[in-house]
N, C-alpha and C positions, 0 to 999 in steps of 0.2 A: 717459158711457161706458156701454155695455150690459154685461150679464153675460158674454156670450161672450168679449169682449176681456179682462175681468178673469180669467176662467178660463184663457184662453190665456197671459196673463202669469204667472199662478200655476203653470201647468204648466211653462212654460219655466224659471222660477226654481227650481222643485222639481227638475227634471231637472238643471239647471246646478249647483245648490248641494248637492244631496243624493245623486243617483244617480252622477253623474260622480266625485265624490270617493270614494265607496264603491267604485266599480270600480277606481279608481287605487289605493287602499289595498289591496284585494284582489290586484291584479296585483303590487304591490311585495312584499307579504308572501309570495306564492307564489314570486317570484324569490328572496327571502332564503331561503326553506325549501329550495329545490332547489340553490341555489349555495353554501350555507353549508357550511364545512369541519367535518364532525363527526368526522373521523378523528383519529388521534393525530398530534401535531405532531412533526416530525423533531428538533426541538431537545430533546424529552423523552427521546430514545433515545441511548444510548451504544453504538455498534456498533463492534466490532473484528473484524479479519479472523482466521479460524481458521488457526493455524499448526501444522504438523506437528512432533512432536518428532523429535529426530535419528534415533532408532532406526526410527521409522516411515518417515521420509524415505529413509534408507539402504535399507530393505527394499523400498520402492516403486521405487527406482531399480534395485535388484538384479533385481526382478521383471520390470521393463520391459526390462532387458537380457537376461534369460532368454527372453523371449517373441519377441525379434527383430522387433518391430513387426508381428507377425502377429496379436497380441491387444492389446486395450485393457484397461487396469487401472483400475477404479473404486475410490475410497477412500471409506469411511465410508457405505456403503449400508445399507439395511434389508431385511429378508426380504420386504417388500411389493414392492420393486423387482425382485426375482429370481423370485418364484413368484406366480402368479395363483390366486386361490381362486374356486370356482364360487359363483355368487349363490344357488343353492339350498341351500347349507350352513346348518345350524342356527347361530343366533348369528352371522351373518355379520359384523356390526359389531364384536362383541367379538373375533372371531377376527382381523379386519383390524387392530383396535387393538393386539392382542397381537403381531401380526407386524411392526407398525411399530416396536415396542420391541425387537425382535430385531436386534441390531446385527451387521453384518458388516463386517470390517475392509477386505478386499480382495476384489473380485469381477473375475475374468478373463473377458472377453467376446471372442468370435471376430470379427474384422473383417468377414469375408465373409458369414457367416450370421447374425450378430447374436445368436447363442445364448450362454448362459452356460456356460462350460467348467469353471470352478473357483471355489470360494469358500474363502478363507483368512481365519480369524478367530482372535481370542484369546478363549478360552472363559472366562478369569478375569474378564472385563469384563461377562459375562452370568450370569444365574442358572442353575443346573443345569436347571431346567424350560425355560428358553429355549433352552439348548444342545441338549437332547434333541429339542425341537420343530424346531429348525433342522436337526439331523441327519436327522430323519425326513422333513421335507419336501424336503430337497435329495436324499435317497436316492430318494424316491418319483419325482421328476422326472428322475433320473439325472444330477445334478450332483455331482461330487466335492467332498469337504469335507475340508480339512486344518486342524488346530488348531495355533496358534502356541504356543510356550513362553513362559514369563514374561519373557523378554528380546526378545520379538517376533522370534524366529527359528524357522526349521524346516529340514528337510532338503531341499536343492536337488534331489536325486535324485527324491524323492517328488513334487515339483512337476513336474518334466520328465516323469515317468511319467504323472502325471494329465493333462497337456497332450497327451501322445502318444496317450492312449486316445480 
């Protein structure tokens, strides 16, 4: 046998036993990397639905009855859902984070124009700083703001006046 035949066999065995397994292992490792579930398992979570208390549910039904299906009522929104802030504002991320923590109990939205007409909220659940900020923001964009009392009640006439405006 001459040298070229030996080198040909050596090359074939080198490719067959060294390069092919290396390519297969690399492919399998890549597949494992991309298809591996690195997220949280659903068995680790205990999720339960949010239930409204009786006072909130009663007020929500009353509010829907007062609006005569002309308005939609959103429950549990934050100020970020109602007011947009300009990107040029200093500390944009901090302001947006602060606005996400400003809780609004009920937001009344017009069906036809999709504009926010009225915000009703319990100021006892927010800090005084948040309440003042919410009032200023809503006043700036022309949205009426009504505060609920401790029993989650307010004057129906003031709601009707705010919706009529």
